[in-house]
N, C-alpha and C positions, 0 to 999 in steps of 0.2 A: 806386484808380481807373486805368484803362489809357486809351490813346489810339489811335484808328484812324489808319490810314495813308491819306493822299490819293494815289490812283493814277491820276487823270486831271486834265487842265485842265478849265476850264468847258466842259461839253458841252451843257447843257440850261438851259432857263429855269425849268421847274417839273418836276423829276425826280420820278418816282413809280413804283410798281408793279414792283419788280425781281423777276426770276424766272430761275432757272438751269435750263436743260435741255440735255442732251447732244445732242438732236436739233437744237438751235439752234447748236451749236459754242460755247456759253458762256452769258453773262449777256445778258438783255434787260431793258430798262426803258423807261419812256415819257417823251417830252418833251411833257407833256399838252397844253399850250396851242398847241403847233405842230402836233398831231395826228400825231406821228412816233413810231415804235418804234425804239429804237437797240439794236444788237448790239454788244457789246464781247467780242472773242475773247481767248484766252490771250496772244496777242503784243501786246495793247493797241490793235490796230486796231479801228476802229469803222465801222459802216455803218447807214444809215437807210432806213426805208420809211414813206411817208405813208399814213394811214388816213382822214383827214378833219379837220374843224375841231378836234376834241378826240379824244384817245385816252387811256384812263384805266388799263387793266390788260389783261394778256394771260397766258394759260396754255396749256400744250401740249394737243394732242388725242391721244387713244390711237393713232389711225390716222396720225399725222403732221399737221403744220400747227399751227394755233392757233386759240383762241377769244379774241376781242378785244372789250372794251367800249369803245364810242365814245360820242359825245355823248349821243345819245338812244336807244341800244340796243346791239345786239351784232352782230358780224360774224364768220362762220366762215371761217377761211383754210384751204384745202386744202393737202396736202403739196406740190403743185406751184405753190403761191402764188396760186391763184385765190381771189378774195374773193367771199363769198356773203352780202350783208347780210340779216338778219332783219328782219321789220317793226318799225318804230320803236315804243317802249313809251309815248311821249308826244309831242305835237306841238310845233312851234316856238314857240307862244305860251306854253308852259309854260317859264319861265326856269329850267331845271335841267340839269345834266350828271351823267354817271356819274362815279364816283370809285373806291374800292378794292374788292377782293373776293377770291375764290378758288374752289377746287373742294373738294367734300366727298369722304370716302372711297368714296362710291358713284358718283362720276363726274359730279356735277351741278355746274354753274357758277353762282356767285353774284357779283353786282355790286350795290353800293349806289350811291345817288345823293345829290346835294345841290343846293339852291337856290343860284343865283348870288349872291343876296343873303344867303345863309347863314341864312335864316329858320328859326325853330324848327319841329320836326316835329310840328305839329298841324294838322288840317284837310285839306281837298282840296288836292292838288297839292304836298303836302310830301314830304320825303325818305322813303325805304324801302330795303329790300333785296330784290332780285329774284333768283329762281332760274330757270335754264334747265335743264330736264331733257334727257336724251339724246335723246328723241324731238322736241325742238324746241319743247315747250310751256314757257310762262313763267308764274310766279306770284309774288306778294308773300309774303315769309316773315318780314320783320320790318317793322312799320309804325312811323310816327311817329319816325323818325330825324331827324337834323339834318345833320351832316357825317359821313356813313357812311365808315368808314376800315378799318383792318386787320381781317382775318378769317383765322383759322387753326385747325387741328385738333390735338388731342393725339395722341401716338404711337399709342395704342390706338383712336383714332377715336371715342371716346365723349363727348368734350368739344370744344366750339368756342369760341374766344376772340374777342372783338369790341370794337372801339373805335368809339364815336360821339364825336368829339373834344370837343364842348362839355360832356360829362358830366364830363370831367376824369378818367375812370377807364377801366380795361379790365373788361369783363363776360365772364361765361362762361355758356354754354348747355350743357345735356344734348343729345346727339345720337343719333338712330338713324335707319336708312333709312326706316322706317315713320312715325315721329313727327316727324322733322325736328329743327328747333331748338326746345327747350322749357326751361322753368324757368330763365329769364334771371335772373342775380344778380350782384352785385359781385364781382369777383376781386381787383382791386388798385386802390388809389387812387393815381393817377399825378401829377396836378397838385396844387398846394399854394398857400399864400397868395401866393406870388410871381406866379402866373398865367402863367408862362413855359413850363411843361412840359406842352404839350399833346399828348396821346397820338394818334399818327398811324398810320402802318402797322405791322404787327407780323408776327412769324414765330415758329414753335415749333421747338425743338430735340429731338433724339432722346431726351433725358432728361426732356422735359416742361416744360422752362423756356420762358417767354414773353418774347420780345425785342420791346420797344416802342420806336419812334422818337419822340423828343421835338421837336415843331415849336416853335421858339423856345427850346429848352432845350439845344442844342448837344450832345446826347448820345443814346445808345441805352441803355436799361436792360434787365437780365434780372431777371424775377421767377420765383422758384422755384415748383414745382407747388402749394405751399400759399399762393401769393400774396405772400410776403415778398420784399423787395427783396434781390437776391443779388449784382449786379454793375452797374457803370456804365462805359460806354466813352464817352470824350470824343470829339467830332467837331468838326473845325475849321471849321465852318460853323454858323450858328444855327438855320436852317430845315431840320431833319432830318426827312425825310418817310417813309421806309420802309427795310426791311431784309430780306435773304433769305440763306439758306445756299447755298453753291455750291463750285466746285472739284471735281476728280475724286473726292475722298472726302467732299464736303460739309463740310469743315472750316473754310472760310472764310466770314465774314460780310461781304457786300456791302451798302453803305449809300448811299442816294440823298439828294440835297439840293436845295433850291429857291432860285431868285433872285426869286421872285414878289414884287412890291411894293418891291424894293430899288433904290436908285440904283446907277449902274454901278460906282462906287468904294466901295461899301458891302459889306462881307463878301466879300472877293475870292475866297475858295474856294467860295462858294455856287454850286451848279450843277455841282459835281464829284461824282465817285464816290470813296468811301472803302472801305477793306477793313481787317478785324481778323481775327485768328486767336484764338478764345477758349478753346480747349482742350476744347470739347464739340462734337460734329458735329450737323448739321442732317439733314433727310430730304429725299428727292427731291420735287419739286413733284407735288402730286396732279393728274392729267390729266382733261380733260373727255372723257366717254365717247361724245359725239355726233359 
């Protein structure tokens, strides 16, 4: 078992959605409940931009700028910083917010949501995963989720890995451009009788290993392509939310953490960013084609 290095002070309340892009000058992640995206550059300096009441995830766009999931929908950010909100996907009476997601190999953006009361994914107004195509159309591609979290693709683009946190496991889909996400099945059992190892965000390395953050479990785990547990990285904060590869050669794993629900003197490193060099490289973030 290895340990990640803490590389920042407390920066965020509920850190999520890390993503590395050279077009951004380094790492970006969200301070979800503040509605901010934070950029951390190679010197350790940070900057923030506010997007709304909630901001859940961001990915680069092929032409520059970013696609951003906010509380009830998606915003397109142009290369010059102009923000273009798309129509909301549900109204304010539906007490839900966006959460994690990603882009597929064909340039489509996915964002899952969750109910503020974390109600299970059954019936009208429950959580789902939405897809934004390059032409701006949206559709629901995963129904009846609960707390929709990490989503990432295998190196060859034929598999997609997904965490719906209360299931306690990572699932895998077959993927194709025409068929989308199909044949969902269990990939790895993450939680156990302790109830602490809740699968949150995930990322996939260049060898097909799946790295899953453990909310409540103070760790990130790597699962080999066959679903067996391969490595555990200790993190000096309990509520580990997500991870992504970055650095010039994508050899560094960056890890976000959360202070949500904690007293000020509880878990002092929560809300910080951690870093680990695992000896395997990641892949560049898949961009949105719109």
